[in-house]
C-alpha positions as CSV (number, residue, x, y, z in Angstrom):
1,X,0.1,-9.6,20.7
2,X,1.9,-5.9,20.4
3,X,4.7,-5.3,22.5
4,X,5.5,-1.3,22.5
5,X,8.8,-0.1,22.7
6,X,9.3,3.8,23.3
7,X,12.6,4.0,21.8
8,X,12.0,4.4,17.6
9,X,13.0,2.3,15.3
10,X,14.5,5.2,13.6
11,X,15.7,8.0,15.9
12,X,13.8,11.0,13.9
13,X,15.6,14.3,14.6
14,X,14.7,17.6,13.4
15,X,16.8,21.0,13.5
16,X,13.7,24.0,14.4
17,X,10.4,23.2,14.2
18,X,8.4,23.9,10.7
19,X,4.6,23.9,10.9
20,X,4.3,24.0,7.0
21,X,6.2,21.4,6.5
22,X,4.4,19.3,9.2
23,X,1.1,19.9,7.4
24,X,2.7,18.5,4.0
25,X,4.0,15.3,6.1
26,X,0.5,14.7,7.3
27,X,0.4,13.1,4.0
28,X,2.5,10.3,5.4
29,X,0.3,10.3,8.7
30,X,-2.8,10.1,7.4
31,X,-3.1,10.1,3.6
32,X,-4.2,7.4,0.9
33,X,-0.8,6.7,0.5
34,X,0.2,6.7,4.1
35,X,1.9,4.6,6.9
36,X,-1.5,4.0,8.7
37,X,-3.4,3.0,5.0
38,X,-0.1,0.6,5.2
39,X,-0.5,-0.8,8.3
40,X,-4.4,-1.8,7.9
41,X,-3.5,-3.0,4.2
42,X,-1.5,-5.5,5.5
43,X,-2.7,-6.3,8.7
44,X,-6.0,-7.2,7.0
45,X,-4.6,-9.4,4.3
46,X,-2.6,-11.3,6.5
47,X,-5.8,-12.7,8.6
48,X,-6.8,-14.3,4.9
49,X,-3.4,-15.7,4.8
50,X,-2.5,-17.5,8.0
51,X,-4.2,-21.1,7.0
52,X,-3.1,-20.8,3.3
53,X,0.4,-19.4,3.3
54,X,1.1,-19.6,6.8
55,X,5.1,-17.9,5.7
56,X,2.9,-15.2,4.0
57,X,1.0,-14.7,7.1
58,X,4.0,-13.9,8.9
59,X,5.2,-11.7,6.1
60,X,2.4,-9.8,6.3
61,X,2.2,-9.3,9.9
62,X,5.8,-8.5,10.3
63,X,5.7,-5.5,7.5
64,X,2.5,-4.0,9.2
65,X,3.9,-4.2,12.6
66,X,6.8,-2.2,10.8
67,X,4.6,0.2,9.6
68,X,3.2,0.9,12.6
69,X,6.1,1.8,13.8
70,X,6.7,3.9,10.3
71,X,3.7,5.8,11.9
72,X,4.9,6.2,14.8
73,X,8.2,7.9,13.2
74,X,6.2,10.7,11.2
75,X,3.5,11.6,13.9
76,X,6.7,11.7,16.3
77,X,8.6,13.6,13.7
78,X,5.3,15.7,12.9
79,X,5.3,16.4,16.9
80,X,8.7,18.0,16.8
81,X,8.4,20.0,13.9
82,X,4.9,21.8,15.8
83,X,6.9,22.3,19.1
84,X,5.7,25.6,20.5
85,X,2.2,25.4,19.0
86,X,0.6,24.2,21.4
87,X,1.7,26.1,24.6
88,X,1.2,29.4,22.2
89,X,-2.1,28.7,21.5
90,X,-3.2,28.4,25.6
91,X,-1.5,31.9,25.9
92,X,-4.3,34.6,24.7
93,X,-1.4,37.2,25.1
94,X,-1.1,39.6,21.8
95,X,2.8,39.3,23.3
96,X,2.8,35.4,22.7
97,X,5.9,34.0,21.2
98,X,3.8,33.1,18.1
99,X,2.2,36.4,18.0
100,X,5.0,37.9,17.9
101,X,6.5,36.2,15.1
102,X,3.4,37.4,13.2
103,X,4.6,40.7,12.8
104,X,1.3,43.1,11.9
105,X,-2.2,42.1,10.9
106,X,-1.2,40.9,7.6
107,X,0.7,37.9,8.9
108,X,-1.5,37.4,11.4
109,X,-4.3,37.2,8.3
110,X,-2.1,34.6,6.4
111,X,-1.4,32.4,9.2
112,X,-5.0,31.8,9.8
113,X,-5.2,31.2,6.0
114,X,-2.8,28.6,6.3
115,X,-4.1,27.4,9.0
116,X,-7.6,26.7,7.4
117,X,-5.6,24.7,4.9
118,X,-4.8,22.2,8.0
119,X,-6.8,23.3,11.2
120,X,-6.3,20.1,13.0
121,X,-3.0,22.1,13.8
122,X,-4.3,24.9,15.2
123,X,-7.9,24.5,16.0
124,X,-8.8,20.4,16.6
125,X,-5.6,19.2,18.0
126,X,-3.5,22.5,19.4
127,X,-0.4,21.2,17.9
128,X,-0.3,17.7,17.1
129,X,-0.8,15.1,14.3
130,X,-4.0,14.3,13.2
131,X,-5.5,11.2,11.0
132,X,-5.7,13.7,8.2
133,X,-3.8,14.0,4.6
134,X,-2.2,17.8,4.0
135,X,-5.5,19.0,3.4
136,X,-7.0,18.1,6.6
137,X,-9.0,15.7,5.1
138,X,-9.7,12.7,7.5
139,X,-8.4,9.4,6.8
140,X,-10.9,6.6,5.8
141,X,-11.3,3.1,5.0
142,X,-11.9,3.3,1.4
143,X,-8.4,3.8,0.8
144,X,-7.2,0.4,1.6
145,X,-10.9,-1.4,1.4
146,X,-10.4,-3.0,-2.0
147,X,-6.8,-4.3,-1.0
148,X,-7.9,-7.6,0.5
149,X,-9.3,-9.8,-2.4
150,X,-9.3,-13.2,-0.7
151,X,-6.8,-13.9,-3.3
152,X,-3.2,-13.7,-2.6
153,X,-1.6,-12.9,-5.8
154,X,-3.3,-9.9,-6.4
155,X,-3.2,-8.6,-2.5
156,X,0.6,-8.7,-3.6
157,X,0.4,-7.3,-6.7
158,X,-1.7,-4.2,-4.8
159,X,1.1,-4.5,-2.2
160,X,4.0,-4.0,-5.0
161,X,2.0,-0.9,-6.0
162,X,1.4,0.4,-2.8
163,X,5.0,0.6,-1.8
164,X,5.9,2.3,-5.0
165,X,3.1,5.2,-4.6
166,X,4.5,6.2,-0.6
167,X,8.0,5.7,-2.3
168,X,7.4,8.4,-4.6
169,X,5.4,10.9,-1.6
170,X,9.0,10.3,0.5
171,X,10.5,11.5,-2.6
172,X,8.5,14.5,-3.4
173,X,8.6,15.4,0.7
174,X,12.4,15.2,0.6
175,X,12.0,18.2,-1.9
176,X,10.1,20.6,0.4
177,X,12.4,20.9,3.5
178,X,16.2,22.1,4.2
179,X,16.5,20.2,7.7
180,X,18.8,17.5,7.4
181,X,17.7,15.7,10.1
182,X,14.5,15.5,8.7
183,X,15.7,14.1,5.3
184,X,17.8,11.6,6.8
185,X,14.6,10.5,8.2
186,X,12.4,10.4,5.2
187,X,15.4,8.8,3.7
188,X,15.0,6.2,5.5
189,X,11.4,5.9,5.3
190,X,11.5,5.7,1.6
191,X,14.5,3.1,1.7
192,X,11.8,1.3,3.6
193,X,9.3,1.0,1.1
194,X,12.2,-0.1,-1.5
195,X,12.7,-2.7,0.8
196,X,9.3,-3.7,1.2
197,X,8.6,-3.5,-2.2
198,X,11.0,-6.4,-2.9
199,X,10.0,-8.5,-0.2
200,X,6.4,-8.7,-1.7
201,X,7.7,-9.3,-5.1
202,X,9.9,-12.4,-4.1
203,X,6.7,-13.5,-1.7
204,X,5.0,-13.3,-5.0
205,X,7.1,-15.5,-6.9
206,X,6.7,-18.4,-4.4
207,X,3.7,-18.8,-5.0
208,X,3.1,-20.8,-8.5
209,X,1.4,-20.3,-10.2
210,X,0.4,-16.5,-9.7
211,X,-0.7,-15.6,-13.2
212,X,-3.5,-14.9,-13.6
213,X,-5.1,-14.0,-10.1
214,X,-7.4,-16.1,-9.2
215,X,-8.2,-19.2,-10.4
216,X,-10.3,-18.5,-14.1
217,X,-8.1,-18.6,-17.1
218,X,-8.4,-15.8,-19.5
219,X,-10.7,-16.9,-23.2
220,X,-7.7,-17.4,-25.4
221,X,-9.6,-15.4,-28.1
222,X,-9.1,-12.2,-26.8
223,X,-6.1,-12.1,-24.3
224,X,-3.3,-11.2,-26.8
225,X,-5.4,-8.7,-28.8
226,X,-3.8,-4.9,-29.0
227,X,-6.3,-2.3,-30.2
228,X,-4.9,0.7,-31.5
229,X,-7.2,3.2,-30.3
230,X,-5.6,6.0,-31.0
231,X,-5.0,8.4,-33.8
232,X,-1.9,8.9,-35.5
233,X,1.4,7.0,-36.1
234,X,0.6,3.7,-34.2
235,X,3.8,3.1,-31.9
236,X,5.1,-0.1,-31.2
237,X,7.1,-1.9,-28.5
238,X,7.2,-5.3,-26.2
239,X,3.0,-4.4,-25.0
240,X,2.0,-4.9,-28.4
241,X,4.4,-6.8,-30.5
242,X,6.4,-10.0,-29.7
243,X,5.7,-12.7,-27.2
244,X,3.3,-11.6,-23.6
245,X,5.4,-11.8,-20.8
246,X,3.5,-14.2,-18.8
247,X,1.0,-16.4,-21.0
248,X,4.1,-16.3,-23.6
249,X,1.4,-15.6,-26.8
250,X,1.8,-13.3,-29.6
251,X,0.6,-10.4,-29.7
252,X,-1.7,-9.4,-32.3
253,X,-2.1,-5.5,-33.2
254,X,-5.4,-4.6,-34.4
255,X,-4.7,-1.8,-36.4
256,X,-8.1,-0.6,-37.5
257,X,-10.4,-1.4,-34.6
258,X,-13.7,-0.6,-35.9
259,X,-12.9,-2.6,-38.8
260,X,-12.0,-5.6,-37.0
261,X,-14.9,-5.3,-34.4
262,X,-17.4,-5.0,-37.3
263,X,-15.6,-7.8,-39.2
264,X,-16.0,-10.3,-36.4
265,X,-19.6,-10.0,-35.2
266,X,-18.4,-7.9,-32.5
267,X,-15.2,-10.2,-31.5
268,X,-18.1,-13.2,-31.2
269,X,-16.7,-15.1,-34.4
270,X,-13.0,-14.3,-33.2
271,X,-10.6,-17.0,-33.5
272,X,-7.1,-17.5,-31.1
273,X,-4.4,-16.4,-33.4
274,X,-1.0,-16.4,-32.0
275,X,-1.8,-18.6,-29.2
276,X,-1.5,-22.7,-28.5
277,X,-4.3,-22.3,-26.1
278,X,-7.6,-23.6,-26.9
279,X,-11.0,-23.3,-24.7
280,X,-10.8,-27.1,-24.2
281,X,-7.3,-26.1,-22.3
282,X,-8.8,-23.0,-20.9
283,X,-11.4,-25.4,-19.4
284,X,-9.4,-28.1,-18.4
285,X,-6.7,-26.3,-16.3
286,X,-9.9,-23.9,-14.6
287,X,-11.2,-27.4,-13.4
288,X,-7.8,-28.9,-12.6
289,X,-6.8,-25.6,-10.7
290,X,-10.3,-24.8,-9.4
291,X,-9.5,-28.9,-7.5
292,X,-5.9,-28.2,-6.2
293,X,-6.6,-24.8,-4.7
294,X,-9.7,-25.7,-3.2
295,X,-8.0,-28.6,-1.6
296,X,-4.9,-26.8,-1.1
297,X,-7.4,-24.0,1.3
298,X,-9.8,-27.0,2.7
299,X,-6.3,-29.1,4.4
300,X,-5.3,-25.4,5.8
301,X,-8.3,-25.0,7.5
302,X,-10.3,-28.2,8.3
303,X,-13.8,-28.2,9.6
304,X,-14.4,-28.4,13.2
305,X,-12.6,-26.8,16.3
306,X,-10.2,-24.4,15.3
307,X,-7.7,-22.4,16.9
308,X,-5.6,-19.2,15.9
309,X,-2.2,-20.2,17.6
310,X,0.3,-22.9,16.5
311,X,-0.6,-25.7,18.2
312,X,2.9,-27.0,18.7
313,X,3.6,-23.2,20.3
314,X,0.8,-23.5,22.5
315,X,2.1,-27.0,23.7
316,X,5.2,-25.5,24.2
317,X,4.3,-23.0,26.6
318,X,1.9,-25.7,28.8
319,X,5.1,-27.7,29.1
320,X,7.1,-24.6,30.1
321,X,4.5,-23.6,32.6
322,X,4.2,-27.8,34.4
323,X,8.4,-27.7,34.5
324,X,7.9,-24.2,36.4
325,X,5.6,-25.3,38.8
């Protein structure tokens, strides 16, 4: 159940209209890394989390709802930056304010050219935000359709990356406006991306085990191999030497991948090296994890009549209604 409060979560302000920056800000309204994408991403992920992870359902719904409020902040800012456009477009006279600002034929042609980049401002919407990115490309569910996998540990990792990308878009946008009021709004929105990043990261850590995502374990023959597929001096680092971050295996640096592939019959004869995992251990863990996760999910959503609302809450409301009578 949603309830709209007219006041914005953050009181957005602008110093003066700025249609050019409003065009750029559309990226966070209807762009791939914008607030609409974030809100709908977490909203759809929450459904699958409801029964196995009711606490994560609460988290995802809370953040999704906040993202809708951020969409409202961005839309309100865009609208304020476009102040005057709608009224002037309704005035066909040459002496309308917007035409006076466009001093001469060249300026008018430049204005028309800019309008072609984001025609929704001047032709489609008459001076209001639209569900497009800064280039006028309509928002599409393709931006988020791969982000709800049914495996929450994978989804949360996707969410962490999404918050990082959105943070960077705000960081870049801050460089294209000198309006101190707009800057404070963008800084607030950017900071909330940082906050959400940490929330998703913390939520992921409460799910054990959470690596690798899903149930099936990786083949111990290949999980710690690093292939040197670049020319020149080989660069070494913690990503190809030492112990791996999650499985605790010693990386095996394959200096000459071609020679190695040929020597191992296309890796079919590759043996586990630098790990204590064996195929027998992997199969046993697959079975144990599969059984554990299956039982966990089934216990959370047993077959039979179901209701979405919490039974205890429903009972409390029923008792409260009876008391009022």
